[in-house]
N, C-alpha and C positions, 0 to 999 in steps of 0.2 A: 404810734403816730404815722400816718401815711404821708409819703413825700411824692409830690408830682412835679414834673417839669412844666414850666409855663413859658410860652413865647407868643409873639404877636405876628399875624399875617394879614395884610390888608386892613389893619386897624382892628382886627378881631383877635381876642385872646383865646388861645387854645391850650389845653392841657395835653400832655404826652404820656403814653403808657405803652409798654411792650407786652405782647402776649405770645405764648408758644402755641402754634396751631400745627398739629401733626409733627411736633418737635421742631418746627420751623419758626424762626423769629419773625413776627409781624409787628410793626410799630404803628400805633394809632395816635393821630392828633385829633382832638375832639373838643367840642364845646357842649356844655350841659352834661347830660348823663352819657357815659360811655356805652355804646352799643357795639359789642364784639360780633363780627360776622366772619365767616370762613370763605374767602374768595376762591380757594382751591375747589371746594365742593360745589360751589355755585357754577364754576366753569365746567367742571366734569359732568355735572348733571345736564348742562346745556349741550355739551358735546355728545352725550349719550342720546338726548332727544333728537338732535340733528341727524343722527344715524338711523333713528327709528321712524321718523316722520317722513312721509313721502311729500315732496314739494309739489305744488300745483303746477301743471304743465301749461299754464297760460299766464299772461301778465294781468295784474290787477292794479294798474298804476293809480287809478282814481281812488280806490279804497286804501291803498298804501299811503297815498298822499294825505288822505283824510286822517289816518292814524297819526302820521307825523305831525300834521298841523294841530291836531287835538291834544296830543300828549307829549310832544318833544320840544315845545316852546318853553324852555326852562325859565323859571322866575329869576329875577336879578338878586339872588341870595347866595351867600357863601356856603360851601359844604358844611354839614354838621360834623362830619368826620372824614378823615383821610387816612387810609391804610397804605403802608409801604412795606415791601419785602423784596429781598434779593433772590433772584432765580439765576444762578450762575453769575455771570458778570453783568446781567441786565437787572433793571429795577421794574417791578410791577407796582403801579399806584392805582388805588381805587378810591374814588371820591363818592361819598354818599350824601345826598341832599334830600332833606325832608321837605316836600312841597305841601306844606300844611294849609296854604291859602287857597288851594284848589278844592273844588267839590266834584267828585270825591277826593279824599286825600291820596297823595302818591309819594312814593320814595324812588329816587333815581340813583342808580349806581353807574358810574362811568369808569371803565377799565382802560388805563393808559399803559401801553407797552411799547418800548423803544421810542418813546416820545410821541406816540400817536394814540388817539382815542380809538382803540380797536373795536370796542363794542360798548353798548349801554343796556342796562337792564332796568325796566320800569315795573314797579309793583303798584297796581291800582286797587285801592281798598274799596271794592264795590261788589264783593261776593260773586264775581264772574259776570256781571251784567254787560260790561263792555265787550267781553269775548263773545257772549251770546248775540249782542247787537251786530258785531262784525260778521259772525257766522250767518246771521239772517240776511245781511246785505249780500253776501256771496251766494247764498242759497237762492235768493230771488232771481239772480242772473244766471245761475248754473244749478238748476233744480236737481240734476242727476248726480250732483257731487256728494260724496259721503264725508260728512264732517263729524262723525261720531267719535273720532279718536281724541277729542278734547285738545287738539293741537293743530295749528295751521302754519304752514311755511310759505312765505311769500318772497319772491325774488324782487330785489330793489335795483339790481344791476348785475353786471357780469361778475363782480367780485363782492357783492353784498346782498344780504337778505334779512328777513324779519321773521321771527318765530313768535307766535302767539299761543298761549295755552291757559288753561284754567286749573288752578290748584288752590281751591278756597277763594282766592282772589284772581283777578286778571293779571297775567304776566306777559310782558312784551319785551323780547330781546331784539335789539337792532344791531346787526353785525356790519360794521363799516368796511372791514377788510378781511375776507375769509382766509386769505393766505397768511396774513399776520396773526389771525386767530389760531390757525393750526400751528404756527411757530410758537405761540404762547403755550398751547397745549403740550407740545413737545418738551418745553422747559418744565412744565408741571410734572410730566412723566419722569423727567430726570430726577426731580427731588423725591418722587415716590420710590424710584429705584434705589437712590442713595439711602433712604430711610429703611428699606427692606434689608439692604446690605449691612447697615449698622446694627439692626435688631438681630441679625443672624450671628453676630460675633459673640 
């Protein structure tokens, strides 16, 4: 017999279950079916892409705002799942919301670190059509630009940016605070170091 913990949040009943990800405890609160995701790998892949992709050396405020208006106006729904884990003395929380009422469907992941939403990840289930549409908008105004890398890095401000790429579906990363993001990545590196040290004993 399986035993689950139940609790209510904002009138919504959630179940609770823990999972070991890289031998690190991650606790999931969820409604419906549990969808386990690995926040560490998601962030590491983003960090790798940011180092590989060359940012555009000009502002595209109009296109950036279109993307924000089209895709980051979240529905008034509660998250389907919330993952929490301790990184040192701080807590990383990731909220996943399935935006099923939109066409195409989307899923939104919000990463909260030190009490701030440091970044959001949006997966658009459109087989990459939105990425191609944005690429074409940029190409119309900047015909000499090479967009063959399947990734576009846009500046949103002095300390924030947006990464778009195509990996089967359209992926949009919106980083609200680059300094806080790097702080989060340092915390993830710490648990990787700890895990390597434990495995060497």
